[in-house]
Backbone as ProteinMPNN parsed JSONL, in Angstrom:
{"seq_chain_A": "MSSAVTVWYDGACPLCLREIGVVRKLDRRGAIKFVDVSAGQPESCPIDQSELLARFHASEDGEVLSGAAAFAAMWRAIPMLRPLGLLARNAAVLRVLERIYTVFLRHRPKLQKLFRR", "coords_chain_A": {"N_chain_A": [[40.388, 135.676, 75.613], [40.177, 138.022, 78.46], [39.67, 141.235, 78.951], [42.383, 142.873, 80.689], [42.845, 145.349, 80.716], [40.694, 148.557, 80.613], [39.663, 150.868, 78.502], [38.484, 154.333, 78.397], [37.087, 156.362, 76.353], [36.506, 159.156, 74.699], [34.366, 159.606, 71.933], [33.462, 161.396, 70.274], [35.402, 163.066, 70.154], [37.715, 164.177, 67.417], [39.957, 163.715, 67.367], [40.961, 161.91, 69.698], [39.377, 159.746, 68.654], [41.385, 158.923, 66.487], [43.606, 158.391, 67.759], [42.669, 156.423, 69.044], [41.965, 154.514, 67.331], [44.861, 153.878, 66.096], [45.915, 152.277, 68.813], [44.04, 150.48, 68.743], [44.733, 149.038, 66.329], [47.518, 148.136, 67.318], [46.755, 146.743, 69.456], [46.885, 143.563, 68.81], [46.34, 141.492, 70.367], [43.771, 141.825, 71.495], [43.924, 143.156, 74.051], [42.702, 144.903, 75.52], [39.853, 146.781, 76.349], [38.026, 148.732, 74.911], [36.079, 151.586, 75.605], [33.518, 153.755, 74.19], [32.514, 156.847, 75.443], [31.339, 159.021, 75.018], [28.54, 158.888, 74.234], [26.929, 158.28, 76.694], [26.601, 157.933, 79.928], [28.803, 154.996, 80.679], [27.827, 152.057, 81.705], [29.48, 150.045, 83.302], [31.129, 151.865, 84.267], [32.872, 153.385, 87.4], [33.003, 156.213, 87.404], [31.89, 159.488, 86.575], [30.475, 160.756, 83.444], [31.406, 163.287, 82.826], [33.741, 163.801, 83.862], [34.795, 161.67, 82.405], [35.194, 162.543, 80.348], [36.748, 164.839, 80.541], [38.924, 164.25, 81.223], [41.949, 161.528, 80.186], [41.055, 158.376, 80.972], [41.563, 154.788, 82.487], [40.985, 151.569, 83.171], [43.234, 149.358, 84.933], [43.429, 145.776, 85.848], [41.648, 146.468, 87.696], [41.935, 148.696, 88.985], [41.314, 152.137, 89.263], [42.912, 154.516, 86.71], [43.947, 157.771, 85.641], [44.918, 160.652, 83.385], [48.107, 160.609, 82.571], [48.961, 158.576, 84.118], [46.381, 156.827, 83.25], [47.254, 156.259, 80.318], [50.079, 155.315, 80.581], [48.946, 152.882, 81.599], [47.706, 151.397, 79.435], [49.452, 151.356, 77.464], [51.151, 149.691, 78.831], [49.592, 147.091, 78.446], [49.963, 146.651, 75.469], [52.63, 144.872, 73.433], [54.256, 146.044, 72.177], [54.73, 148.512, 73.154], [55.232, 148.344, 76.014], [57.533, 148.929, 77.308], [57.334, 151.435, 77.376], [55.185, 152.037, 78.815], [55.944, 150.434, 81.361], [58.407, 152.059, 81.977], [56.975, 154.445, 83.048], [56.499, 153.559, 85.15], [58.163, 154.496, 87.274], [58.017, 157.186, 89.279], [58.905, 159.355, 89.188], [59.302, 159.934, 86.495], [56.507, 159.455, 85.282], [55.665, 161.865, 86.554], [56.796, 163.79, 85.124], [55.636, 162.991, 82.411], [52.825, 163.038, 83.179], [52.603, 166.246, 83.335], [53.195, 166.946, 81.058], [50.874, 165.77, 79.637], [48.701, 167.403, 81.317], [49.546, 169.936, 80.012], [48.911, 169.24, 77.015], [45.878, 169.149, 77.864], [45.3, 171.649, 77.898], [45.611, 172.671, 75.319], [44.108, 171.165, 73.931], [41.432, 171.819, 73.028], [42.074, 173.255, 70.752], [43.316, 171.845, 68.55], [41.489, 169.686, 68.57], [39.845, 170.912, 67.118], [41.601, 171.626, 64.583], [41.874, 168.954, 64.06], [39.306, 168.222, 62.829], [38.846, 169.424, 60.57]], "CA_chain_A": [[40.58, 136.481, 76.141], [39.431, 138.813, 79.134], [40.506, 142.498, 78.594], [42.506, 143.399, 81.763], [42.641, 147.018, 80.735], [39.193, 148.975, 80.048], [40.238, 152.285, 78.381], [37.53, 155.14, 78.255], [37.627, 157.218, 75.7], [35.593, 160.194, 74.036], [34.194, 159.22, 70.316], [33.235, 162.599, 69.505], [36.595, 163.767, 69.644], [38.263, 163.543, 66.243], [41.963, 163.735, 68.061], [41.145, 161.043, 70.083], [39.365, 158.616, 67.668], [42.413, 158.769, 65.864], [44.897, 158.032, 68.821], [42.198, 154.805, 69.857], [42.204, 153.791, 66.239], [46.034, 153.525, 66.601], [45.793, 151.528, 69.477], [43.42, 149.37, 68.586], [45.333, 148.502, 65.364], [48.676, 147.713, 67.776], [46.45, 145.435, 70.238], [46.447, 142.756, 68.354], [45.798, 140.616, 71.556], [42.296, 142.155, 72.404], [43.86, 142.91, 75.56], [42.05, 146.521, 75.865], [38.609, 147.083, 76.214], [37.688, 150.259, 74.568], [34.439, 151.934, 75.758], [33.129, 155.149, 74.074], [31.509, 157.775, 76.609], [30.616, 160.455, 74.32], [26.954, 158.921, 74.137], [26.222, 158.43, 77.82], [27.098, 157.445, 80.93], [28.365, 153.762, 80.758], [27.298, 151.088, 83.502], [30.249, 149.327, 83.676], [32.321, 152.664, 85.012], [32.473, 153.966, 88.7], [33.282, 157.479, 87.088], [31.152, 160.437, 86.163], [30.735, 160.681, 82.242], [31.841, 164.704, 82.502], [35.069, 163.169, 84.357], [35.467, 160.578, 81.672], [35.145, 163.26, 78.947], [37.166, 165.738, 80.579], [40.572, 163.418, 81.147], [41.568, 160.183, 79.84], [40.723, 157.16, 82.009], [41.637, 153.656, 81.875], [40.96, 150.579, 84.518], [44.869, 148.186, 85.047], [43.402, 144.862, 86.897], [40.463, 146.658, 88.778], [42.297, 149.868, 89.79], [41.009, 153.178, 87.908], [43.633, 155.461, 86.321], [43.684, 159.039, 85.517], [46.114, 160.833, 82.865], [49.043, 160.057, 82.118], [48.878, 157.101, 84.51], [45.929, 155.896, 82.493], [48.265, 156.228, 79.549], [50.816, 154.055, 80.894], [47.998, 151.113, 81.631], [47.084, 151.225, 78.041], [50.739, 151.304, 76.999], [51.478, 148.216, 79.233], [48.925, 146.09, 77.53], [50.27, 146.529, 74.276], [53.759, 144.255, 73.639], [55.313, 147.294, 71.61], [54.533, 150.096, 74.007], [55.211, 147.962, 76.975], [58.628, 149.352, 77.824], [57.529, 152.992, 77.966], [54.274, 151.821, 79.761], [56.888, 149.852, 82.501], [59.092, 152.918, 82.369], [56.015, 155.164, 83.477], [55.821, 153.183, 86.66], [58.914, 155.283, 87.603], [57.117, 158.139, 90.129], [59.452, 160.807, 88.289], [59.148, 159.665, 84.562], [54.847, 159.744, 85.687], [55.152, 162.903, 86.963], [56.985, 164.442, 83.577], [53.888, 162.59, 81.491], [51.692, 163.885, 83.663], [52.794, 167.657, 82.841], [52.891, 167.044, 79.123], [49.294, 165.583, 79.324], [48.623, 168.617, 81.674], [49.687, 170.836, 78.857], [48.005, 168.856, 76.112], [44.602, 169.414, 77.871], [45.112, 173.055, 77.777], [45.858, 172.614, 73.827], [43.094, 170.016, 73.112], [40.458, 172.233, 71.953], [42.538, 173.835, 69.769], [43.818, 170.599, 68.298], [40.456, 169.007, 67.884], [39.225, 171.832, 65.73], [42.163, 171.395, 63.642], [41.433, 167.477, 63.2], [38.104, 168.237, 62.403], [38.593, 169.755, 58.97]], "C_chain_A": [[40.251, 137.596, 77.043], [40.451, 139.822, 78.916], [40.775, 142.658, 80.505], [42.947, 144.628, 81.709], [41.253, 147.394, 79.871], [39.926, 150.446, 79.973], [38.852, 152.894, 77.951], [37.666, 156.234, 77.366], [36.449, 158.23, 75.068], [35.451, 160.187, 72.661], [33.808, 160.396, 69.812], [34.107, 163.46, 69.582], [37.58, 163.228, 68.718], [39.698, 163.11, 66.74], [41.599, 162.193, 68.866], [40.779, 159.807, 69.818], [40.633, 158.298, 67.021], [43.229, 158.018, 66.614], [44.361, 156.491, 68.573], [42.333, 153.882, 68.458], [43.516, 153.315, 65.925], [46.373, 152.421, 66.75], [45.364, 150.646, 69.299], [43.968, 148.292, 67.343], [46.764, 147.538, 66.189], [48.059, 146.579, 69.094], [45.821, 144.102, 69.683], [46.151, 141.247, 69.49], [44.665, 140.565, 72.3], [42.515, 142.323, 73.799], [43.196, 144.343, 76.5], [40.72, 146.206, 75.25], [38.019, 148.082, 76.091], [35.62, 150.882, 74.84], [34.151, 153.43, 75.107], [31.951, 155.944, 74.524], [31.025, 158.736, 75.894], [29.205, 160.328, 74.04], [26.408, 158.513, 75.186], [27.643, 157.803, 78.994], [27.71, 155.568, 80.695], [28.639, 152.84, 81.959], [28.437, 150.709, 83.616], [31.446, 150.477, 84.708], [32.142, 153.62, 86.237], [32.649, 155.255, 88.44], [32.547, 158.372, 86.431], [31.012, 160.439, 84.621], [31.05, 162.374, 82.02], [32.9, 164.483, 82.755], [35.622, 162.585, 82.886], [35.93, 161.566, 80.584], [36.23, 164.354, 78.986], [38.649, 165.311, 80.638], [40.522, 162.245, 81.163], [41.548, 159.381, 80.746], [40.909, 155.644, 81.419], [41.324, 152.899, 83.466], [42.439, 149.689, 84.359], [43.898, 147.209, 86.435], [42.273, 145.421, 87.898], [40.987, 147.963, 88.955], [42.425, 151.013, 88.434], [42.061, 154.085, 87.541], [42.898, 156.752, 85.841], [44.654, 159.511, 84.627], [46.982, 160.218, 82.42], [49.034, 158.585, 82.725], [48.092, 156.067, 83.752], [46.48, 155.295, 81.104], [49.09, 154.9, 79.463], [49.985, 152.624, 80.683], [47.82, 150.601, 80.295], [48.564, 150.726, 77.457], [51.294, 149.856, 77.208], [51.16, 146.964, 78.785], [49.04, 145.647, 76.236], [52.159, 146.14, 74.005], [54.785, 145.457, 73.16], [55.656, 148.567, 72.36], [54.674, 149.384, 75.31], [56.502, 148.298, 78.023], [58.258, 150.17, 78.428], [56.499, 152.81, 79.143], [55.259, 151.503, 81.282], [57.639, 150.97, 83.066], [58.507, 153.94, 83.064], [55.544, 155.146, 84.957], [57.21, 154.092, 87.661], [58.213, 156.607, 87.96], [57.621, 159.364, 89.177], [58.954, 160.738, 86.961], [57.37, 159.689, 84.789], [54.726, 160.968, 85.762], [55.504, 163.968, 85.827], [55.723, 163.954, 82.529], [53.025, 163.248, 81.629], [51.606, 165.21, 83.017], [52.691, 167.709, 81.54], [51.319, 166.814, 79.194], [48.64, 166.783, 79.898], [48.272, 169.828, 80.241], [48.832, 170.701, 77.474], [46.496, 169.392, 76.337], [44.37, 170.675, 77.637], [44.928, 173.355, 76.656], [44.427, 171.978, 73.202], [41.948, 170.795, 72.236], [40.938, 173.025, 70.757], [43.043, 172.714, 68.617], [42.422, 170.08, 67.689], [39.479, 169.679, 66.756], [39.988, 171.95, 64.222], [41.926, 169.945, 62.669], [40.018, 167.016, 62.902], [37.531, 168.682, 61.079], [39.135, 169.104, 58.317]], "O_chain_A": [[39.907, 138.52, 76.308], [41.652, 139.619, 78.742], [39.905, 142.605, 81.374], [43.493, 145.067, 82.722], [40.821, 146.829, 78.866], [40.525, 151.041, 80.869], [38.086, 152.215, 77.267], [38.461, 157.108, 77.707], [35.329, 157.719, 75.073], [36.354, 160.737, 72.029], [33.838, 160.383, 68.581], [33.881, 164.604, 69.188], [38.211, 162.191, 68.92], [40.328, 162.132, 66.339], [42.217, 161.261, 68.351], [41.334, 158.825, 70.31], [40.9, 157.099, 67.094], [43.607, 156.942, 66.153], [45.046, 155.566, 68.135], [42.74, 152.721, 68.49], [43.482, 152.2, 65.406], [46.844, 151.613, 65.95], [46.027, 149.648, 69.581], [43.738, 147.083, 67.331], [47.041, 146.417, 65.763], [48.798, 145.735, 69.6], [44.707, 143.64, 69.93], [45.773, 140.142, 69.101], [44.377, 139.839, 73.251], [41.756, 141.903, 74.671], [43.24, 144.625, 77.698], [40.444, 145.653, 74.185], [37.395, 148.521, 77.057], [34.513, 150.599, 74.381], [34.718, 154.335, 75.72], [30.78, 155.822, 74.164], [30.072, 159.336, 76.393], [28.561, 161.308, 73.666], [25.223, 158.237, 74.999], [28.827, 157.471, 78.932], [26.749, 154.818, 80.528], [29.458, 152.927, 82.874], [28.744, 151.344, 84.625], [32.276, 150.111, 85.54], [31.358, 154.564, 86.149], [32.417, 155.841, 89.498], [32.48, 157.976, 85.268], [31.972, 159.716, 84.354], [30.892, 162.73, 80.852], [33.607, 164.934, 81.854], [36.659, 162.971, 82.347], [36.99, 161.376, 79.986], [36.68, 164.834, 77.946], [39.512, 166.016, 80.115], [39.648, 161.603, 81.745], [42.265, 159.784, 81.662], [40.567, 155.283, 80.293], [41.396, 153.445, 84.567], [42.555, 149.359, 83.179], [43.689, 147.637, 87.57], [42.039, 144.756, 88.907], [39.979, 148.633, 89.18], [43.038, 151.01, 87.366], [42.163, 154.772, 88.558], [41.685, 156.872, 85.671], [45.671, 158.85, 84.836], [46.733, 159.182, 81.805], [49.087, 157.577, 82.019], [48.491, 154.929, 83.504], [46.258, 154.135, 80.758], [48.976, 153.9, 78.754], [50.223, 151.662, 79.953], [47.79, 149.387, 80.089], [48.63, 149.584, 77.002], [51.72, 149.069, 76.363], [51.907, 145.993, 78.676], [48.504, 144.635, 75.783], [52.969, 147.006, 74.335], [55.868, 145.715, 73.685], [56.572, 149.374, 72.203], [53.967, 150.041, 76.074], [56.511, 148.021, 79.223], [58.432, 150.243, 79.644], [56.742, 153.266, 80.261], [55.239, 152.328, 82.196], [57.705, 151.108, 84.287], [59.283, 154.546, 83.802], [54.848, 155.87, 85.668], [56.98, 154.22, 88.864], [57.775, 157.232, 86.994], [56.886, 160.142, 88.569], [58.193, 161.576, 86.476], [57.036, 160.351, 83.807], [53.782, 161.469, 85.151], [54.724, 164.884, 85.567], [54.993, 164.777, 81.978], [52.412, 163.933, 80.81], [50.693, 165.423, 82.22], [52.05, 168.59, 80.967], [50.572, 167.707, 78.793], [47.929, 167.372, 79.084], [47.246, 170.301, 79.751], [48.237, 171.624, 76.916], [45.869, 169.938, 75.429], [43.273, 170.976, 77.165], [44.136, 174.283, 76.488], [43.862, 172.335, 72.168], [41.619, 170.508, 71.085], [40.163, 173.385, 69.871], [43.032, 173.275, 67.521], [42.243, 170.055, 66.471], [38.713, 169.212, 65.913], [39.468, 172.212, 63.138], [41.836, 169.746, 61.458], [39.617, 165.86, 62.764], [36.418, 168.515, 60.58], [39.041, 169.236, 57.097]]}, "name": "protein", "num_of_chains": 1, "seq": "MSSAVTVWYDGACPLCLREIGVVRKLDRRGAIKFVDVSAGQPESCPIDQSELLARFHASEDGEVLSGAAAFAAMWRAIPMLRPLGLLARNAAVLRVLERIYTVFLRHRPKLQKLFRR"}
């Protein structure tokens, strides 16, 4: 099965690694292609590595998404999480999720330190 969703993640981030580990276990169909961008710019990605490390990005059916929209694309690829991903297609729901993600990004450095311990 070819992956319709590609997820670019920071493999040097312990928090990100844990999250991706959970998602990999849930992705029993192999619907998601995971690309670690911590070591360098992936050839297949149209986005700069610094941008990829600053925010979560995914590609769904050829469309590059960022932030909450990228998480929603990843969720839609996993049957158990698909309802949440479909709910995020609603603009109001996606706005709320994006606000939550923006708050998370402000606290991400502190959280990373906690997960390194």
